[in-house]
C-alpha positions as CSV (number, residue, x, y, z in Angstrom):
1,M,136.0,131.3,55.7
2,L,137.4,129.6,58.8
3,L,135.9,132.4,61.0
4,G,132.5,131.9,59.4
5,A,132.6,128.2,60.0
6,A,133.6,128.7,63.6
7,M,130.7,131.1,64.1
8,V,128.2,128.7,62.6
9,G,129.6,125.9,64.7
10,S,129.3,128.1,67.9
11,A,125.7,129.0,67.0
12,W,124.9,125.3,66.5
13,V,126.4,124.4,69.9
14,G,124.6,127.3,71.6
15,A,121.3,126.2,70.1
16,G,121.9,122.6,71.4
17,I,122.6,123.9,74.9
18,L,119.4,126.0,74.8
19,R,117.4,123.0,73.7
20,R,118.7,120.9,76.6
21,R,118.2,123.6,79.3
22,P,114.6,122.6,80.2
23,A,115.7,118.9,80.6
24,V,118.8,119.8,82.6
25,S,116.9,122.1,84.9
26,K,115.0,119.0,86.2
27,V,118.3,117.5,87.4
28,H,119.1,118.2,91.1
29,P,121.7,121.0,91.2
30,E,124.3,118.9,93.0
31,L,124.1,116.3,90.1
32,R,124.3,118.7,87.2
33,S,127.4,118.6,85.0
34,P,128.5,120.3,81.8
35,L,128.3,116.9,80.2
36,L,124.5,117.0,80.5
37,Y,124.5,119.6,77.8
38,A,126.6,117.6,75.4
39,P,124.8,116.4,72.3
40,L,125.2,112.6,72.6
41,S,123.5,111.5,69.5
42,L,125.1,108.1,68.7
43,R,124.1,107.7,65.1
44,D,127.5,106.9,63.8
45,H,131.0,105.6,64.8
46,R,132.5,109.1,64.9
47,S,129.9,110.4,67.4
48,L,130.3,107.2,69.5
49,Q,134.0,107.8,69.7
50,L,133.4,111.5,70.6
51,G,131.1,110.4,73.4
52,R,133.5,107.8,74.7
53,G,136.3,110.4,74.6
54,L,134.2,112.8,76.7
55,L,133.9,110.1,79.4
56,A,137.3,108.6,79.1
57,G,139.3,108.9,82.3
58,R,136.5,110.5,84.2
59,T,136.4,109.3,87.8
60,T,134.6,110.5,90.8
61,P,136.0,110.5,94.4
62,I,135.6,107.5,96.6
63,A,133.7,108.0,99.9
64,E,135.9,108.0,103.0
65,G,135.8,104.8,104.9
66,V,135.2,102.6,101.8
67,D,137.7,100.2,100.4
68,V,137.7,99.4,96.7
69,D,139.2,96.2,95.3
70,E,139.5,95.4,91.6
71,R,138.7,91.8,90.7
72,S,137.9,89.6,87.8
73,V,134.8,87.3,87.4
74,E,134.9,84.5,84.9
75,D,131.9,83.8,82.7
76,D,131.2,82.0,79.4
77,D,132.7,84.9,77.3
78,G,135.9,85.3,79.3
79,S,136.4,87.5,82.3
80,T,134.7,90.6,83.4
81,R,136.5,93.3,85.5
82,V,134.5,94.4,88.6
83,L,135.2,96.9,91.3
84,V,134.1,95.8,94.8
85,Y,133.2,98.5,97.3
86,E,133.2,97.5,100.9
87,P,132.6,99.9,103.8
88,Q,135.2,99.5,106.6
89,G,133.7,97.6,109.5
90,R,130.8,96.2,107.5
91,T,128.5,94.0,109.5
92,R,128.3,90.5,107.9
93,P,126.1,89.2,106.5
94,S,124.9,92.3,104.5
95,P,123.1,92.9,101.3
96,A,124.9,93.3,98.0
97,L,124.3,95.6,95.0
98,I,125.4,94.7,91.5
99,W,125.8,98.1,89.8
100,L,125.8,98.7,86.0
101,H,127.4,102.1,85.4
102,G,125.9,104.7,83.1
103,G,126.7,104.8,79.4
104,G,123.8,103.0,77.7
105,F,125.9,99.9,77.2
106,V,128.0,101.7,74.6
107,M,130.4,103.9,76.7
108,G,131.7,104.6,80.1
109,Q,133.6,102.7,82.8
110,P,132.9,101.8,86.4
111,E,135.3,104.4,87.8
112,Q,132.9,107.1,86.7
113,A,130.5,105.9,89.4
114,H,133.1,105.7,92.3
115,E,131.3,108.3,94.3
116,F,127.8,106.8,93.9
117,A,128.9,103.2,94.5
118,S,131.1,104.0,97.5
119,R,128.3,106.2,99.0
120,V,125.8,103.4,98.7
121,A,128.2,101.0,100.2
122,K,128.9,103.3,103.2
123,E,125.4,104.5,103.8
124,L,123.7,101.1,103.5
125,G,126.6,99.0,104.9
126,A,126.3,96.9,101.7
127,L,128.8,95.3,99.4
128,V,128.6,97.0,95.9
129,V,130.0,95.3,92.8
130,N,130.4,97.7,89.9
131,I,130.8,96.0,86.6
132,A,133.0,96.9,83.6
133,Y,130.5,95.5,81.2
134,R,131.3,94.8,77.5
135,L,130.5,97.8,75.3
136,A,128.4,97.8,72.1
137,P,128.8,97.8,69.1
138,E,132.0,95.8,69.6
139,H,129.9,93.4,71.8
140,P,126.3,93.7,70.5
141,F,123.4,93.9,72.9
142,P,122.6,92.0,75.2
143,A,126.3,91.3,75.9
144,G,126.7,94.2,78.3
145,L,123.6,93.3,80.2
146,E,124.6,89.6,80.2
147,A,127.9,90.7,81.8
148,G,125.8,91.6,84.9
149,R,124.5,88.1,85.1
150,A,127.9,86.5,85.8
151,P,128.8,88.7,88.8
152,A,125.3,88.4,90.2
153,S,125.5,84.6,90.2
154,C,129.2,84.5,91.1
155,V,129.2,87.0,94.0
156,P,128.9,84.3,96.6
157,A,131.6,82.1,94.9
158,S,134.1,84.6,93.7
159,V,133.9,87.6,96.1
160,H,133.7,85.7,99.4
161,L,132.8,88.7,101.4
162,G,130.0,87.3,103.6
163,H,126.8,88.8,102.1
164,D,123.5,87.2,102.7
165,E,121.0,86.2,100.1
166,C,119.8,89.8,99.4
167,I,121.4,90.8,96.0
168,A,120.0,93.7,93.9
169,L,120.9,94.5,90.3
170,S,120.6,98.1,89.3
171,G,122.1,100.8,87.0
172,V,121.6,104.1,85.4
173,V,119.0,104.6,82.7
174,E,120.0,107.5,80.4
175,A,117.7,109.1,77.8
176,H,119.3,110.5,74.7
177,E,117.7,112.5,71.9
């Protein structure tokens, strides 16, 4: 009985991988990850916890020559943890990028974007502020998005790193079945 259930489960997983193959093939080879094949249907609390578990503790390397500083930005709902990426020898003033990590406002953490955020900081000579936004459903939408507003308005006051008036807000848009 157990063997039969395992075979059915394996077949279901295999079918899911085959269904995702065309979409994953469109992703640049350097950006492909086994996680792209994971079925991330977030229809219930259990699947959300599974998705969060898959991403928990995942970090990417920090680009050489970039310093990362963890800070806290106060807003109306308390404080928001941010990671500030600054390339060594940055010319001031410079632009700043407020980055919202991937996870659809329901999962993930800023450390999963270390590589991207530090590369942007290094290649553009910009300050990058990566936000640990509040996750839904514990903090319903738009709480996560609103968490990006406080750092955007507070970067000059709370980060004190000499950027000019050019601040961009961006993030990852992920499509799920």
